[in-house]
C-alpha positions in Angstrom: 3.9 39.6 84.3 0.7 37.6 84.8 -2.7 37.4 83.2 -5.6 35.8 85.1 -3.1 34.4 87.6 -1.0 32.6 85.0 2.6 33.6 84.7 3.5 34.8 81.2 7.0 34.5 79.6 9.0 37.7 79.5 9.1 37.4 75.7 5.3 37.9 75.3 5.4 41.7 75.5 8.3 41.8 73.1 6.4 39.6 70.7 3.3 41.8 70.9 5.4 44.9 70.2 7.0 43.2 67.1 3.6 42.2 65.8 2.3 45.7 66.4 5.1 47.2 64.3 4.4 44.7 61.5 0.7 45.6 61.5 1.5 49.3 61.6 3.9 48.9 58.6 1.2 47.0 56.7 -1.3 49.8 57.4 1.2 52.4 56.3 1.9 50.6 53.1 -1.8 50.1 52.4 -2.6 53.7 52.9 0.4 54.9 50.9 -0.3 52.6 48.0 -4.0 53.6 48.0 -3.0 57.3 47.9 -0.8 56.6 44.9 -3.7 54.9 43.2 -2.2 51.4 43.2 -4.6 48.5 42.4 -2.5 46.2 44.5 -2.6 48.1 47.9 -4.3 45.2 49.6 -1.8 42.7 48.2 1.1 44.9 49.5 -0.5 45.0 52.9 -1.2 41.3 53.0 2.3 40.4 51.8 3.7 42.6 54.6 1.7 40.7 57.2 2.9 37.4 55.9 6.5 38.0 54.9 7.2 41.0 57.2 10.4 42.8 56.1 10.8 41.7 52.5 7.7 43.5 51.1 8.5 46.6 53.1 12.0 46.8 51.5 10.6 46.0 48.1 7.9 48.7 48.4 10.4 51.3 49.5 12.8 50.4 46.7 10.1 50.4 44.0 8.7 53.8 45.1 12.0 55.5 46.0 11.7 58.0 43.1 8.0 58.7 43.4 8.3 61.2 46.3 5.6 61.7 48.9 2.1 60.6 48.1 -0.3 63.4 47.2 
């Protein structure tokens, strides 16, 4: 793969996919927290962007009994 005539490492597409998944998870958590009326929706999303998997697991654990957002 090359961009502007410069060869890119094979791991770049994989890295972009991983970052895309993290951003999608942050957006999902933000929207879900907003739908539930959380005052900390932006904090959940920001922590997901910074710490990746730990906030996702914590969010899922803390909201496991709440059911789907209205």
